[in-house]
N, C-alpha and C positions, 0 to 999 in steps of 0.2 A: 503495501500499499504505501503509495507516495505522501510525502510529509507534505503539510500544508504551508504555505509562505507568508510570511508577513514582511511587507515589505514599504518601509517610510518613503513618503512622496515630499523630493525639494523642490517646489515649484521658484524658478530664479527670475529675475529680473532685476538688472543695472547688476548683476553680477552679488546680489540679495536673494536669499530665501526668502521667501511671502506668501500670504495666506489670505484669501478669501472668504467671501458665502455668497455660493449661488452666481463664483465669477466673477462676483466685485467686490466693492470694497474691501480692497487689499488692504493687508499691513505685511509690518517687518516682522521676519522671523529666524534672523539672526543669517551667521555668516553658513554656506553652503561646505565648505573644505571642513571645517570645525563641528557643524552637526554631524555628515557624512561621517564622520572617522568615529563619533562617538554613539553611534547607530551601528557601527561594523560590532564593537566594545559593546554593544548591547544585548546582541546578538540576530537585527536583522538577517535576514535571509538573503536579502537584496536589497539598493535602492534605484528608486527614481528618480533622474534631474530630468525637468520638464523648463526650457527656456521659456518662459507662456507668452514671450511680445517676440517673439523673436518671426512668427510666421507674420503675423500681420504687420509689424516692420519691415519684412522682407528683408532679414538681415539674419545672418549664419551665427547657431549655436557657441561660443568662444573656448575654441579648442584647446585654450590655455587653462583655461578653468579645468576640463576635462583632464588635464592634464597632471596638474595639480590634486584632485580627485582620485587619483587612481596609483598618485605617489601615499596618500596617509590611510586606501580604505584596501580591506583581503578581501572582500566578497564581492561580487558581481554586480553591476550597476549597465543600468539602462539610460542612454541620454536623446533627449527628442527636443525641439523645436527646430524651425526653419529645412530640415534636412530634404533636401530635393532631388537628389541627384544619387549615383553611386560613387561618384567623385566628394560628397557631402561626408557618405558614410563612412568612406575610408578615410575619411582625416579623422574621425573620431575614433578608430577604430583604433588607428595610428596611434593616438594620442590616449589609449587606456581603455575608453568604454569596452563592454562584453557584449551590449545589443546595441539597435537604434530605436526608437520609438519614430513611427511617423502617422502622419494623419492628414491634414488639408491636402498637403501634394500630394499623397496615396490616392485622395477622393479626385481630386483633378487629373490627374496620370496614373490610373491602375496599372501600367505599363511597371510604373517604379518597384512595385511590391515584387512581381516578379525578376526584375535587372537583379534586386538585392537578394533575392533568396537564390538567381543564379550565381551571383557572386562570392557571394557568403555563406551562402545557407541558411533554411527557413528559422531554425534555431534564432538566426543573430536579428529576424524579423520580426520587431511587437508593432500591431497595428493600433494604436490608438482611438477609440471612436468615443465622442464628445455626443451624449445623448437626451432626451429629452422629451418626457412623455406629454402629449397633445391634450387635449380637450375630448380627442375623437378616443382615446384608450391606449393610441398608437404609437411606439417611441422614435424619431427621427433621429436622426444621424444632421449635426452641426458641425460646422467649419469656421474657421480663424479662431477658434479661442474662445467658442461659444456667443459669435458674434453675428455669424451667419448660418440661418434656416435652411433645408435640404427639404426636398418631397420621396428623401428616399428611407424606410426602413433601416433600421439598427441589423434588423436582421440578415436581410439582403444584403445590407451591406458585407457584413463579417462574416458569410458566407463564401462572397466572391473573393472577397481579400483573402480568407485560407485556401480557397482552390488554385489563388492566383501563387500563393507561397508562403501568406504570413504563417509564421509558426505560433505567435501567442497576439491574444488580445489584451485590449489594458482596456475596459471598460470603466468607464466613467460617468455617472447619471449629472445632469444637472442639475434636476429637482431637485438630488440632495445634498450636495456638492456642499462642505460645512457648513452643514446644519445641527451635526452631529445625533441625527435620529435614526439611525440605522441604515444600512444598503436597500440598493432595488434590487431587494432577493427575487423578484416574479422577470425582469430583464436578465438577469444573471443567469438565474435557471435554467429559459431556456435556450440561452447559448450554450450552455455548457451541456443539454443536453441532446443538441443537433452539430456541434461543432467540434474536430477531431483534437484541438488544439489544445491547450490551459488556455484559463480562462480568469484575467486579477479585476478582481471587481474594484470599484474606485466609487468616493463618494458619500458621506452618511455615516462614516465609522465613527463615534460617539463613546461608548460602553463595550467593555468584553463580550457583553451578550449580544453584542452587534454582532463580532468576528465568529460567535460559535453559530450565528442564525446563516449567515453569509456562508459557512463553509458548510451547514448540514442544508437546511431548505433552499439556499440559493446555490448549492454546489458546484463553488467558485472554489479553484484549485489554488487561490493565493488571494490575499486583502491588503489593498493600498487604503494608507491613512497619514494624515500631514498634521493637522493643529493640534491634533490629543497627543501625538507624539513632540511635534515643537514648543510645546509650551506644556506639556509636563506633565500630560492629567492623566494618561496612563503610561507605564515601562514595561515596556517590551520585555521585560523578564519574567513580569509579574503576570503577564497577557498569555505571555509562553507557558507556564506554569498554571495557569486557568485552563485555559484549551484543553490543555495535557490529563487534565483532570477530570474534564466531560470528553475522554474519548475520542481527544482530534491529535490527531500526530503529528506532531510540532516537531523540531530542532531544537533539542535545549541546550 
């Protein structure tokens, strides 16, 4: 039985870690290199670093920051933000990233997924999907950091991306992001049931029981959270002990 992963997410803006609610009301959360090193020591299984304004501002993720992170941690980490070509991904890989996260660029050019998978392997390609449940009950894909709505259903895009070579799905519910009211269990479980790749659930983790829910009801392979870790509301060692006591297989 595969272990469930706990993944702190560090949203980066102007070289600092930031956190918002529903993709808005951004506040500072500290230095990303220091936070990454701290989480590695705490027992995080992986880290995700997302340059949240890279796509919107049409610039690339800073390779120097990636290099500094790689020098200071000993666990796998994923980097995203502004990756729109094999060359972009290659720069991140050479500077120490283990995987790249792609989002808007992949939606606009699905061939990018195939190209990255061919060049580096599917395990290197994480497709990030920002999704929002609308009044009709359906979950739709949003682009550019949640600023642009599409008419594409989340589940349809996820299936297409996996068929093209995405090795993992990072699913963020915009309805739940930063609310600490629990993960989006319905869409997470639906993706987990129909897709042959791991699903990382993101958005809404606020308490330890929420992580139990997302691993059981939500059927997620990994759970990602930000503010509860950044502001020390939940400690990773305590969370893992809590999960272990409830028969959820985690690495202690």
